[in-house]
N, C-alpha and C positions, 0 to 999 in steps of 0.2 A: 219713131225716134230710135237712134242707135243705142243698144245696150252693151255695156262693157264686156268684151270677150278677148281683150288683148292678151297675147301670149308673151312669155319671156323669150328673148332672142339671144342667141349666141352665134356670132358670125352670120347673122341674118337668118338663122334657122330657128323655127319655133321650138321651145323646150317645154317639157312637162315634168315638173319635179314631184316625186312621190317618195317619201322617206320618213326618217325619224330623227328627232333631236337625240344626240348621243353622248352619254357618259358611260364608260365601261363599268361593269359591276365590280371591278377590282378597287374602285375608289370614289365613284361618283365625281364630284367636282375636283377631288384630289387624285384622280386617276393618273395624272402625269407624274406623281410621286411614287405611284405603285404600278407603273406601266408594265403590262404583259403583252408582248406582241402576239403570243399564241392565243390568249383569250380574246383580244381584239379581233383577230382574224376569224375565230369561231363565232363571235357575235355578229360580225358583218356577213358571214356566210348564211346565217339563219335569215337575216333580213333580205339578202339577195334571193335566196331560194323562195321567198314569199313575195317576190315582185318589186321590192323596194330598190331604188337605184341611187338615193341620196341620203346623206346624213347632214345634220347641222352640228358642227363641232365648235369647241370653245377654248379660247386661250384664257384659262383661269388667271386673271390679272395678277394677283399677289404672287403666283408662282412664276409666271413668265417674265415679269418685270420686277425683280426684287429690289432694284435701285432705280432712281430716276434716269440714269444714263446707262443702264445695263439690262441686257436680255439674258435669261438663263439658257445657256447653250445645251445643257443636258435635256431640259424640257423640250427645247426646239428640235433636238434630234429625235426625241420620242414622237413629236408631231410629224416630222418627216417620214418616219416609219409608218405612222398612222395613215398618212396619205398614200404611201406605197402599198399598204394593205388594201386600200380602196381600189387602187389600180389593178392589183392582182385579182381581186374578186370581181371587178367589173362595175364599180360604183364611183361616185364622186361625192365631194363634201363642200359645205358652205361654212368656212371658218368665221367665227365671231370674235371680235377684238377685245372690247372693253367689257369684261365679265366680272362685275363686282356684285351682282345680284343673281340669286338662283334659289328657287324652291323655298321661299320663306325666310331668307337670310341675306344680309349684305356683308361683303368682305372688302376691306381696303388694303392696298399695298401699305406697308408700314410707314412709308415715306410721304403719304398723302398729307398728313398733318391737318386735316379738317378743311383744306382749301376747296373752294367752289369749283366743281368740275366744268362749269360753263363760263364763268366770269373771270377766274384767276388766269391771267395770261400765261404764266409759267406752267401751270398745270395743264392748260389746253395745249400748250406746245409739247409737253411730255406725252400726252395722249396721241397727238399727231405724229410725233417721232416714233412711238411704238407702232402705230398703224402702218406708217410708211415702211419701217424696217421689216415688220413681219410680212408685209406684202412683197417687198423685194425678195425675201427668201423663198416665197412659195407661189408667186404669180405665174411662173412658168410651169408649175407642176400640172400635169394633165388631169389630176384628180380634183382640182379646184374648180367648182362650178359657179361660184359666186362668193360674195362677201357680205357680212353684216357688221355694222359698226359696234353695236352694243347688244346687251340683253336687258330689255325692259328698263332702259335708262330713266324713264320718268319716276320709277321707284327708287333706283339707286342714286340718281343725280340730285334729287331735291335735298335741300337743307332742312334741318329740324324745325327751324323757325319760319320756314316758308313752305306753303303747300305746293307751290310750283315755281319753276324758273320763268323769268320773263321771256316771252316769245322771241324777241329780237336776239337775246343771248343764245337761246336754243338753236335758232336758225343759223346764227354765225358759227356756233360749234359744229352743227351738222355739215355746213358747207366746208369747213376746214378739214373735217374728218374724211369726207368724200374726196376732197382734193388730195389728201394724203394717200388714199388708195391709188388714185390715178398717178400721183407722183412716184409711187413705188412700182409702177408698171402693171397695176391691176386693170386688166381689160374686161374682166368678167362682170356680170350684173352685180350691182351693189344696192343695199338698202340699209336702214338704220337699226332694225331690231327693236324698235321702241314699242311695238305692240299695236300700233295704229289706234291708240286710245285718245286721240285728240278730239277737240270740240266738234269738228265736222262729222265725226263718226259716233261719238257717245253723248254729245251735248254737255260734256264736262271739260272745262279748260284746264289742261295739265301742263301747258307751256309748249307742247308739241303740236303744231298745226299740220295736219296731214296735207292740207292744200298747199301750204308754203314749202314744206320739205319735199312734197311730191315733185317739185321742179328740180330737185337735186338727185333723186334716186331713180333706179330702173324698175323697181317694183315696190308695192306696198304690202306689208306683212302683218295682218291682224293676228293677235293672240286672243283666243276666245275661250273663256272659262265661265261665262255667264250662266247663272241658274235661274229657273223660272218655276212658278207654281202650276203652270199648264204644260202638259206633255207635248202638245203640238207646237206651242211657242218654243219649248225647249229644243225640239228637233229642228226648228228653223232659226235658232239664235245665230249660229255661225253664218248661215245664208244671208240673213238680214244685215249683219255686220259687213259681210263681203260686198253687198250692194252699196252700202254707205261708204265703204273704203274706196270705191271707184271714183270718189270726188276728184282725185288727182289725175284721172285718165290713164293710169298706169296699170300694168298687170297686177292682179291680186293673188298673192300666195298665202294660203292659210298656214302661217308660219309656226303656230303652236295651237294645239287643241288636244283634248284628252280627258281622262278621268282616272281616279284611283280606284282600284278594285276593292279597297277598304270601304268604299262608299256606294257600291252598286253590286248587284248580282252579276255573275258571269254572263248570263244571257242579256241582261240589261246593258252591260258594257258593249257587247256586240251590236245590239240595236242602236245604241247611241253613235258608235263609230259609223255604222252603215248609213244612218240618217244624216249625220253631219257631212260625210263625204259626198253623197249624191246630191243632197239639197244645196250644198255650197257650190258644187259643180254647176248646177242649174242657175246659180246666182252669180256666175262669172268667175269663180276661182279658177286659177290655172296651175296651181301647185298645192301640195299638202305635205306638211311635215309634222308628224304626230309627236306628242309628248308622252312618253319617250321610249327609248329602245328596250330597257330592261328594269327589273326590280332590284332592290338593294338591301335584301334582308340581312346580309352579312355586315352592313354598315350602320346598324341600329345605334351603336355607341357614338357615331360621328355626326356632327352637325352637317346639314340641317335636319337630318333624319331623326336625330335624338329628340329634338323638340317639335318637329313636324313629322311624326312617324308615318302618317298616311302618305307622305311624299315618297316613301319607299316603294309604293305599289302602283305607280303610274305606268309601269312598263307594259309594252306589248309582248314581251317575253317574261317568264318568271326568272327567279334567281339562278336557275340552271340553264337558261336559254331556251326553254320549251315555249312554244307559241301559246299565247293567251287568245281569247276570242277576238280582240281588236286586230291582231295580226292576221287572223284568217279573213277578217273583213277587208283589210288592206290588200291581201292577196287577190281576193275576188274583184275588188275595185280595180286593181292593176290589170286584171284580165279584161275587164270591160273597156278600160281606157285603150288598150291595145286593139280590141275587137272593133271599136268604132273609129280608130285612128284619131284620138281626141285632139292631137296637135292640129289637125285639119278641120276641126269643127268650130262653129260659132253659134251664138244665140241669134235667132231671127229678130228683126226689128219689132218694136212694140208700138201699138196704136193707143195704148192706155198709159197714163203717167200718174204716179204718186208725186204730188208736189211737196218738196222739202222746203218749208219756209225758212227764210234767212235768219229768223230769230233762234233757230237751233244752233247756229254756228257763229253768231256775231252779236255782240251787245251794242245797244244804242243808248244814248243818254236817257236815263230814267226808265229804261226797260229793265226787267228783272231776270236774274239767272234762274230763279226758282220756277219760272214758266217752262223751262226746257224739259224737265222730266215728262210732262204731259205730251209735249210735242214728240219726243222720242218714242214713248210707249204707244201712243196712238198710231204713229207711223208703223211701228212694229206689228201691231194688231191688224192694221189695214193690209200689211204685207201677207200676214197669215190668211186673211179673208180672200185676198186675190189668189193665193195659191190653192185654197179650197175651191175656188170658182174656176180653176184652171185658166185663169186670165193672165197672160203674160203682161207684166207691167215694167215700165222703166221708171227710174227715179230722176225727176227733173228738178234742179235746184234753183230756187229763186235768185240766188246770188249770181248764177251764171246766165240768167235770162231764161224764161220759160220756153221750153222746146215748142216751136210753132207748128209742128206737123202732127200733133196727136188728135185723135178723135174724141178721147175721153180724158178729163182731168179730175183726179180724185183728191179732195182736200179733207182728210179725216180729222175732225175736231180741230180745225184751224181757227185760232182766236186772233192771231196777229199776222198781217201780211203787208208788204209795202204798197203804197198807193199806186205807183206806176205798174207794179205787177198785176194788181187787181184790174187796172185798166186794160192791160194786155189780155187778161183772161176774158174780160167782157167782150173785147174785140174778137177773140177766138170764138166765143159763143155766137156772136153776130154772123161770123163767117161759116158757121155750121157745126162747131164742136159742142160736146155735152160737158157741162160743168156740174160736179157734185160737191156739196159741202154739208158736213154735219156740224150742228151748232155745239159750242161749248162755252160756258161762262168762265172757264179756267179753273185751276186747282188751288189758287191762292187768294188771299183776302183783299189784295190791292188790284185795282183796275179790273174788277170782275166784269164779264161780258166783253163782246168782241170789239176789235179796233178796225173793223172793216168798213170802208166808206161805200156809199151807194148800195148798201145792203138791200134795202127795200126795193129799189129800182131793179136790181139784178134778179131778185127772186120773185118779184111781183107780189110782195106782201107788205103788211104794215105791222111792225114790231109792237108788241103790247108789254114792253118792259118797264119796270119801275127802276129808276136810277139807283144803282148800287145794291139792289135787292134781287136775289135769285129766286126763281120759281121752282121750288123744291119738288122733286119726284118722290111721291109718297109710296108708290107701288114698288114691290120687290122685283116684279117682272113687268116690263113694258110690252104690251100687246099692240101690234100694228096690223089693223085690219084693212085690206085693200078694197076700195070702193069701185075700182075699175081695173082692167088689165094693165100690167106694167111690165114690159118685156115679157119674160116667160113666167111671171107671177100672175095668176088669174084672179079676177074679182072674187072676193069672198075668202081668199086665203088669209091666214094670220101668221105673221112672223113674231117671234118672241125674243126678247133681249133681257138677260139677267142684269139688274141694276147694280152699279158699283160706284165708287168714288167717295169723296168727302163732302163736307157741308157746303163747299163752294161749287164743286163740279157735278154733284148729283142734282142736276137741274135741266129743265127743258126750256124751249123758246116758245112763248105764246105769240101767235100771229093771227092776223086776219088776211084772207086772200084779197089782193088788189091786182087782179090780172092772172094770178097763178091758179092752177087747178089742183084741188086736193085729191090725191090718189090713194091716201091711206090715213086713217084716223086712229087715235089711241083708244084705250078702254073707256075714256071719258068723253069721247066724241070730238076731241080737239085735233086739229091738223097735225099729222105726224110726218107725212111726206108730201111734198108739193112739186109740181113741175111748171115751168114758166117759159114758153117759147119766146125767143128774141132773135130777130133776123132769121137766119137759116138754122140756128141751133137752139138749145134750150138750157136752162139752169134748173137743177134739182136740189131742193133743200130738205134735209132731214132735221127735224126740230129736236131730236134727241142725240146726245153724244154716244152713239152706240159702240163705236170703236173704243172709246175711253171706258165705257162701262165694262166691256170685255177685258180690256187691259188690266183692270183693277180687280179681276176675279181669277181664282184658280180653277183648274180643271173645267174650263168653260168651252173650249173648242172641240168640235166645230159648233159655232153659233151662227145665227141667221144673217149676219152681215154678208156672208158669201152669196146669199140669195139676192141681196140688193145689187152687189157688184156684177153678178152674172146678168141680171136684168138690165143694168146700165149698159153693159157691153152689147147686149142685143139691140137696145135702142140706138146705141151709137154706131151700129153696123159693123161691129168687130167680129170677125170670124176666128174662132179658135181652131188651131190645126188639129188638136186632139183634146178630148174631154172625157170625163167619166162622171156618170150621174151618182156620185158618192163623194161628199166633201172630205171623207177620210182617206181618199186616194187622190194624190196630186198627179197631174199629167202635164208634161211639158216636153219640148223638143230642142234638139240641136241639129243644125244643118251642116253637112260636110261640104267642103269646097267643090267636090265632084258631083254635088246635087243630091246625094243620099240624105234621107231624113231619118233621124233616130229619135224615138220617143221613150221617155222615162215614165214609169208608173211607180209611185212611191206610196206605200200604205202606212196609215196611222192606226190601223186596226191591231188589236192585241191577239188576233186569231187569224187563221187562214180565211181568205175571202176570194171568191171569183168575181171578176169584173168584165164588163163588155165595153171596150173603148169605142168612142165615136170619133171618126176621122173622115169628114166629108171629102169625097172624091178619092179616098185612099183606102188601101187594105193594110192589115196589120200582119207582120211576118216575124217569125222566130229568127233571132240572130243566128248566124252560122248555117242552119239547115235551110232557111228560107221558107219553112212551112207556114202556110197561111193560118191565122188564128182568128177565131170568132170570140173566144173567151180567154182571159188570162187569169191564172190562179196566183195569188200573192200570199206568201206565208206571213206570219205575224211580223209587223213592221218591215215587211219585205220590199224589195226593189226588183223590178223586171225592166230590162231594156229591150225594145223591139224596133224593127225597121218598118217605116211606112212607105208604101209604094203606090204610085199613081195608078188608078184603075184604067 
């Protein structure tokens, strides 16, 4: 199956954005009141010297539009100089129009009067007027690389008495705003700046459908600040969100990511940036805009920094413009992007698919929203396990129709799936594919246990369930002992899974084989993993929700699900281009249009480690020098990019 590698296009030429969200240290959001051409040029030069070529800039709405029919000319002249400074330095910018939210605070123009930003016709017209007028003023400027309609509008736009706006109102608003850009002569790529926090990506309905608005925009821009109790999941958070953001089929730009140095060590900040940049690249991101360019120690008396003081220190430079560790990581990342000519690279097709059930992104009569967190977190943990197994996976969405060309379909802790989809999967098994499902009773007290038809027939078992009653897992660790070889797992090996979950989900599936072969048993002699040949393929059932167990534990990765996935890949006949026999080192590749193959090795070790990559039929070479390597040394949480050449 094809994996999203779409690039931004400008005049038909692929673009790679690497930059920073920008407020000058002279004022933060109020920089246009305290504008210093000299300081701005100094700030931009530091970014440019470290390989950054873009900023994301902001029309602070209360300042730029002080009245419903007036634009502040002095502020606009400042912005014109700001763009001129970009051109002088050799950079471009992505202006953002409706900026009423930033860094933990909301600000309204004085004339808004509490009107609804999406449904009040007059206020919508005022926004469109502002967007069109600002576009008319700056669309021809060579320093404009693209446009963003808002900054995190789901936070700013919602009314106090409503947790979200109706989807149809949001879609109409988005359409009118994008049309206003085009009416103003804006020919550059445009997106919404909403954060890509819609239900298709997060499982939470905030009124912004990434699928719907994806039809209007040229790219999707996730804002990722998620935190996790597991370091490996933390390092893959942005990558996972980028994978899900590809639902629209558009280029994915990691539009905001970062951290405050008040909340992490200097070394930890560098590790986080390095991991986020490279892992999201391997997950299909085509642009990166860090939050943000500088620190604001001199603005501690000014909101939002007065009440959110940690927001002062998200900068990649300090208050004086000196580089912090994240900027050094961005500089090294820029070097690698240039070295491999990233604009010409794509991810290879995948033979394995993670199935995204439609219940993540769509409600059905009498289905429950509170089922979605388990779907999201189980998928996330499955993504981690696949990366630990060096197994390239695509995400195939039930709503779009299951991709028919995969050799392996992974359904981690899937409780709900559409009847027709299940039939298609059964047909794929009959045609030679391998289907894997891990059982879950769900995480909520209603409709416990699966909704899957023909379950017994598919897996060659007879369920031994009592209606409404779960079979509790009493062990703290599930031990899975293999009674025969399974892929590269040999008979007698034991896999262990730390148990997690609540009183509903901490459960296993009791079964009796009815045609299936038991390949692993638990510590009590019960079937834990079974395989059932059907037609040319087979279905594999795990009777424990191992991905969910891990998802509900902190500091759990790497855990043994990656062994299952690697074994499934071998049984399915999937050849990995490169792999490392260490789950704490991820290995993956990009392929250049000229045929070159570049491999990434990404370490999750907190210390230096040597690794020996396996690349069947290929040799491993140092970038630049071409020296052949038999061993690659990775520093703590380090990344190495090498070239693979055919022997």
